[in-house]
C-alpha positions as CSV (number, residue, x, y, z in Angstrom):
1,X,118.5,108.7,87.3
2,X,114.8,107.7,87.8
3,X,115.9,104.6,87.2
4,X,119.2,104.7,89.6
5,X,117.1,106.4,92.5
6,X,113.6,106.4,91.8
7,X,113.0,109.6,94.4
8,X,115.7,111.5,94.4
9,X,115.9,111.0,90.0
10,X,112.5,112.2,90.3
11,X,113.5,115.5,92.4
12,X,116.3,116.3,90.1
13,X,113.9,115.8,86.7
14,X,111.1,117.7,88.4
15,X,114.0,120.4,89.3
16,X,115.0,120.7,86.0
17,X,111.3,120.6,84.3
18,X,111.0,123.6,86.5
19,X,113.7,125.5,85.1
20,X,114.2,124.4,81.6
21,X,111.2,126.9,80.6
22,X,113.5,129.5,82.5
23,X,116.3,128.9,80.7
24,X,114.8,128.4,77.2
25,X,112.6,131.2,77.4
26,X,114.4,134.1,79.5
27,X,117.9,133.1,78.9
28,X,118.1,131.6,74.9
29,X,115.2,133.5,74.2
30,X,113.2,130.3,72.5
31,X,109.7,131.1,71.4
32,X,106.7,129.5,73.2
33,X,105.6,127.2,70.3
34,X,109.4,125.7,70.5
35,X,109.5,125.1,73.8
36,X,106.4,123.7,74.2
37,X,107.4,120.9,71.9
38,X,110.8,120.7,73.4
39,X,109.6,120.6,76.8
40,X,106.9,117.6,75.7
41,X,109.7,115.3,74.5
42,X,112.0,115.7,77.2
43,X,109.0,115.0,80.0
44,X,108.5,111.6,77.8
45,X,112.0,110.5,78.6
46,X,111.3,111.0,82.0
47,X,107.3,109.3,82.2
48,X,109.7,106.3,80.6
49,X,111.8,105.9,83.6
50,X,109.1,106.4,85.6
51,X,106.9,103.4,84.2
52,X,110.3,101.0,84.1
53,X,110.3,101.7,87.8
54,X,106.8,101.2,88.2
55,X,107.8,97.6,87.7
56,X,109.3,97.4,91.0
57,X,106.1,98.9,92.9
58,X,104.0,96.5,90.8
59,X,102.2,99.9,89.4
60,X,103.8,99.2,85.8
61,X,100.3,98.5,83.9
62,X,98.9,101.2,85.7
63,X,101.4,104.1,84.9
64,X,102.0,103.0,81.3
65,X,98.6,103.2,80.6
66,X,98.7,107.1,82.2
67,X,101.7,107.4,79.9
68,X,99.6,106.3,77.0
69,X,96.8,108.6,78.0
70,X,99.2,111.6,78.2
71,X,100.7,110.6,74.4
72,X,97.3,111.0,73.3
73,X,96.8,114.6,74.8
74,X,100.2,115.3,73.5
75,X,99.4,114.2,69.9
76,X,96.5,115.7,69.8
77,X,98.4,119.1,71.1
78,X,100.6,118.7,68.2
79,X,97.7,118.4,65.7
80,X,95.1,121.4,67.1
81,X,98.1,123.8,68.8
82,X,95.8,124.4,72.0
83,X,96.8,124.4,75.3
84,X,93.4,123.5,76.4
85,X,94.5,120.0,75.3
86,X,97.0,119.4,77.5
87,X,94.5,120.7,80.5
88,X,92.0,117.8,79.1
89,X,95.2,114.8,78.9
90,X,97.0,115.9,82.2
91,X,100.2,114.8,82.9
92,X,99.1,112.6,85.8
93,X,102.2,110.1,85.7
94,X,103.9,112.5,88.3
95,X,101.5,113.0,90.7
96,X,100.7,108.9,90.7
97,X,104.5,108.0,90.5
98,X,105.4,110.2,93.6
99,X,102.7,108.5,95.1
100,X,103.9,105.3,94.8
101,X,107.4,105.7,95.9
102,X,106.9,107.6,99.0
103,X,103.6,105.6,100.4
104,X,103.4,103.1,98.4
105,X,99.5,103.2,98.3
106,X,97.0,102.7,95.8
107,X,93.8,104.1,97.3
108,X,91.5,105.0,95.1
109,X,90.5,107.8,97.0
110,X,93.3,109.9,97.2
111,X,94.1,108.7,93.7
112,X,90.9,110.2,92.6
113,X,91.7,113.5,95.4
114,X,95.1,113.6,93.3
115,X,93.5,113.5,90.0
116,X,91.6,116.8,90.9
117,X,94.1,118.8,92.2
118,X,96.3,117.6,89.0
119,X,93.4,119.0,86.8
120,X,93.5,122.5,88.5
121,X,97.1,122.4,87.8
122,X,97.2,121.6,84.5
123,X,94.4,124.1,83.6
124,X,96.6,126.6,85.6
125,X,100.1,125.4,83.7
126,X,98.5,125.1,80.1
127,X,95.7,127.9,79.7
128,X,95.3,130.5,82.7
129,X,99.0,131.0,83.4
130,X,99.6,131.8,79.7
131,X,97.0,133.6,79.2
132,X,98.1,136.0,82.0
133,X,101.4,136.4,80.7
134,X,99.9,137.3,77.6
135,X,97.7,140.1,78.7
136,X,100.2,141.2,81.9
137,X,103.9,140.3,81.4
138,X,105.6,138.8,84.5
139,X,104.2,139.2,87.6
140,X,106.0,141.4,90.0
141,X,107.4,138.7,92.4
142,X,109.3,137.3,89.0
143,X,110.5,140.1,87.9
144,X,112.1,140.5,91.2
145,X,114.3,137.7,90.4
146,X,115.4,139.3,87.4
147,X,113.0,137.9,84.9
148,X,112.1,141.0,82.6
149,X,111.7,139.2,78.9
150,X,109.0,139.6,77.4
151,X,107.7,136.2,75.8
152,X,108.1,135.3,72.2
153,X,105.1,133.4,71.7
154,X,105.4,132.5,67.9
């Protein structure tokens, strides 16, 4: 869908990527480690579509280099199984893709700012959030939406 409609396809991709964790972990009772493997592989399909759309916007090479960077991180993650690796190799593709789609801008200052914000987000998603969940379980705000399951971390 990203290739057909770059903006709406991206939004659908993001929506599904957000809710797949809830489905696989809380509904299907999938182990965290299995979910991580599946999620990273599904992400690559969306990333490839974004890179192809980059041809239209003249940023194919840039998005391809970000994809290669992330794939190196995902490969290292598969080897060492440490969330911190994914933080060191953040998913920059989505941030820069949506920036180009919405504004068609390659302003270097803005791109560096987005890089810093993405590093913080990746640290939260791959290190701080799982550690919080391991120690405390789901926060009350999430439990209010009916998520009460414990995560199977193995």
